[in-house]
Every structure is written in structure tokens, then in C-alpha cells.
GUBATI-721055 format. One record per residue (C-alpha): residue in three letters; x, y, z; residue number from 1. Coordinates in nm, 4 decimals. Example, Ala and Ser with C-alpha at 12.3 -4.5 7.8 and 13.67 -1.06 7.14 Angstrom:
GUBATI-721055
+-----+----------+----------+----------+-----+
|   r |        u |        v |        w |   k |
+-----+----------+----------+----------+-----+
| ALA |   1.2300 |  -0.4500 |   0.7800 |   1 |
| SER |   1.3670 |  -0.1060 |   0.7140 |   2 |
+-----+----------+----------+----------+-----+
//
This chain:
GUBATI-721055
+-----+----------+----------+----------+-----+
|   r |        u |        v |        w |   k |
+-----+----------+----------+----------+-----+
| MET |   0.0000 |   0.0000 |   0.0000 |   1 |
| ILE |   0.1152 |   0.3519 |  -0.0770 |   2 |
| THR |  -0.0189 |   0.6407 |   0.1293 |   3 |
| VAL |   0.0327 |   1.0146 |   0.0994 |   4 |
| ARG |   0.0403 |   1.2516 |   0.3958 |   5 |
| ILE |   0.0147 |   1.6247 |   0.3293 |   6 |
| GLY |   0.0184 |   1.8187 |   0.6517 |   7 |
| ASP |  -0.2237 |   1.6385 |   0.8828 |   8 |
| GLU |  -0.4263 |   1.4686 |   0.6082 |   9 |
| VAL |  -0.3619 |   1.1156 |   0.4817 |  10 |
| ARG |  -0.4969 |   0.9438 |   0.1714 |  11 |
| LYS |  -0.4261 |   0.6182 |  -0.0054 |  12 |
| ALA |  -0.2454 |   0.6791 |  -0.3334 |  13 |
| ASP |  -0.5045 |   0.4742 |  -0.5221 |  14 |
| ASP |  -0.8102 |   0.6552 |  -0.3783 |  15 |
| GLY |  -1.0337 |   0.8208 |  -0.6328 |  16 |
| GLY |  -0.9662 |   1.1915 |  -0.6577 |  17 |
| VAL |  -0.6290 |   1.1695 |  -0.4836 |  18 |
| GLU |  -0.4496 |   1.3481 |  -0.7695 |  19 |
| GLN |  -0.6844 |   1.6462 |  -0.7504 |  20 |
| TRP |  -0.6544 |   1.6463 |  -0.3704 |  21 |
| ILE |  -0.2727 |   1.6529 |  -0.3962 |  22 |
| ALA |  -0.2684 |   1.9479 |  -0.6357 |  23 |
| GLN |  -0.5309 |   2.1465 |  -0.4436 |  24 |
| ARG |  -0.3747 |   2.0809 |  -0.1039 |  25 |
| ILE |  -0.0207 |   2.1747 |  -0.2091 |  26 |
| GLU |  -0.1266 |   2.4823 |  -0.4026 |  27 |
| GLY |  -0.3559 |   2.5923 |  -0.1185 |  28 |
| MET |  -0.0852 |   2.5567 |   0.1445 |  29 |
| ARG |   0.1576 |   2.7564 |  -0.0699 |  30 |
| ARG |  -0.1001 |   3.0310 |  -0.1314 |  31 |
| GLU |  -0.1490 |   3.0582 |   0.2450 |  32 |
| GLY |   0.2268 |   3.0908 |   0.2924 |  33 |
| ASN |   0.2641 |   2.7562 |   0.4685 |  34 |
| VAL |   0.5577 |   2.5217 |   0.4351 |  35 |
| VAL |   0.4486 |   2.2128 |   0.2441 |  36 |
| CYS |   0.5407 |   1.8780 |   0.3951 |  37 |
| VAL |   0.4523 |   1.5691 |   0.1946 |  38 |
| ARG |   0.5387 |   1.2185 |   0.3072 |  39 |
| VAL |   0.4865 |   0.9164 |   0.0857 |  40 |
| ILE |   0.4775 |   0.5898 |   0.2777 |  41 |
| VAL |   0.5378 |   0.2731 |   0.0785 |  42 |
| ASP |   0.4521 |  -0.0432 |   0.2703 |  43 |
| GLU |   0.4693 |  -0.3357 |   0.0305 |  44 |
| PRO |   0.6414 |  -0.6744 |   0.0380 |  45 |
| ASP |   0.9416 |  -0.5528 |  -0.1642 |  46 |
| ALA |   0.9588 |  -0.1962 |  -0.0285 |  47 |
| LYS |   0.9051 |  -0.0401 |   0.3138 |  48 |
| VAL |   1.0168 |   0.3204 |   0.3006 |  49 |
| THR |   0.8972 |   0.6730 |   0.3781 |  50 |
| LEU |   1.0005 |   0.9545 |   0.1454 |  51 |
| ALA |   0.9590 |   1.3187 |   0.2467 |  52 |
| THR |   0.9799 |   1.6571 |   0.0789 |  53 |
| ALA |   1.2191 |   1.9281 |   0.1978 |  54 |
| GLY |   0.9448 |   2.1001 |   0.3987 |  55 |
| CYS |   0.9247 |   1.8106 |   0.6445 |  56 |
| SER |   1.1199 |   1.8314 |   0.9653 |  57 |
| GLY |   1.3028 |   1.5464 |   1.1292 |  58 |
| GLY |   1.3355 |   1.2116 |   0.9689 |  59 |
| ALA |   1.5656 |   0.9262 |   1.0307 |  60 |
| GLY |   1.7648 |   0.7226 |   0.7883 |  61 |
| ILE |   1.7214 |   0.3558 |   0.7198 |  62 |
| ALA |   1.9654 |   0.1401 |   0.9144 |  63 |
| ARG |   1.9590 |  -0.1452 |   0.6637 |  64 |
| PRO |   2.0509 |  -0.1891 |   0.2984 |  65 |
| LEU |   1.7776 |  -0.0739 |   0.0602 |  66 |
| SER |   1.6062 |  -0.3295 |  -0.1608 |  67 |
| GLY |   1.6242 |  -0.2849 |  -0.5367 |  68 |
| ARG |   1.2721 |  -0.1447 |  -0.5443 |  69 |
| GLU |   1.3492 |   0.0959 |  -0.2584 |  70 |
| GLN |   1.6588 |   0.2184 |  -0.4428 |  71 |
| ALA |   1.4499 |   0.2716 |  -0.7572 |  72 |
| LEU |   1.1851 |   0.4635 |  -0.5602 |  73 |
| LEU |   1.4483 |   0.6881 |  -0.4036 |  74 |
| ALA |   1.6089 |   0.7507 |  -0.7433 |  75 |
| ALA |   1.2706 |   0.8362 |  -0.8977 |  76 |
| TRP |   1.1962 |   1.0706 |  -0.6033 |  77 |
| ARG |   1.5233 |   1.2530 |  -0.6641 |  78 |
| ASP |   1.4837 |   1.2549 |  -1.0441 |  79 |
| ARG |   1.1455 |   1.4225 |  -1.0076 |  80 |
| ARG |   1.3045 |   1.6808 |  -0.7766 |  81 |
| LEU |   1.0676 |   1.6009 |  -0.4914 |  82 |
| SER |   1.3390 |   1.6896 |  -0.2406 |  83 |
| ASP |   1.3312 |   2.0514 |  -0.3636 |  84 |
| VAL |   1.1325 |   2.3035 |  -0.1587 |  85 |
| GLU |   0.9364 |   2.4203 |  -0.4651 |  86 |
| PHE |   0.8620 |   2.0770 |  -0.6144 |  87 |
| ALA |   0.5808 |   2.0564 |  -0.8674 |  88 |
| PRO |   0.2609 |   1.8783 |  -0.7597 |  89 |
| GLY |   0.2552 |   1.7136 |  -1.1034 |  90 |
| ASN |   0.5918 |   1.5542 |  -1.0320 |  91 |
| LEU |   0.4527 |   1.4026 |  -0.7127 |  92 |
| ILE |   0.1531 |   1.2663 |  -0.9032 |  93 |
| ALA |   0.3814 |   1.1211 |  -1.1727 |  94 |
| PHE |   0.5973 |   0.9608 |  -0.9020 |  95 |
| LEU |   0.2913 |   0.7992 |  -0.7418 |  96 |
| ARG |   0.1732 |   0.6628 |  -1.0775 |  97 |
| GLN |   0.5167 |   0.5138 |  -1.1389 |  98 |
| ALA |   0.5369 |   0.3682 |  -0.7886 |  99 |
| ALA |   0.1888 |   0.2156 |  -0.8212 | 100 |
| ARG |   0.2968 |   0.0376 |  -1.1383 | 101 |
| GLY |   0.5887 |  -0.1088 |  -0.9471 | 102 |
| GLU |   0.8438 |   0.0183 |  -1.1936 | 103 |
| ARG |   1.1938 |  -0.0651 |  -1.0817 | 104 |
| THR |   1.3691 |   0.2043 |  -1.2838 | 105 |
| ALA |   1.3421 |   0.5802 |  -1.2646 | 106 |
+-----+----------+----------+----------+-----+
//
């Protein structure tokens, strides 16, 4: 399962309307002058990882080697510049689509 947390709200990545929710939530927070924190939690047999945007505080590393799928997810996250403060909501949506398909390459 892949879930998305934006601020205090959480949705499953495969919920209907999640893409619209992502765009509206991020754009709304930015308009209000708030720092945007998005966490994507992947909890699947071949990947258990949480990825976070630059606006999120804290965070701990993973104290074990990453699986191939986890490495691919991290590479895709970086390639889509989701670690940048001003990431594009569309890049997050594209990342989630890719992750849902289980693609192993970025």
C-alpha cells in the first residue's frame, strides 16, 4: 500500500480523486504561505520506506541496505526533484503513478 500525507491529512495513493486532492492541497498551502510537507509511505512486500519533501522536519535514515525497489523509488523521487522546496505537484503525481505500477527504474 502507498499512502500520501500532506500536513495532517492522509490518503491512499489509489483513492479516487487523490491526484486532484494533492494538487489542491499543495497549491492551497503555498497560497497561504505555509511550508508544504509531503510524506509518501510505501509499505509493500518488496519496499518499506517513507520519502519526504524538503518542507518536512526530522526524519531518520534507514539502518539497513535498501532493496532494489526501494533504491528505484528513491532515485525516482530525486529525479522528479521532490526533495526541492518548490517541487511541482505534477511531479509528485507522476511519481505515485510510477510507484503504483511497481516500476523498478526511474
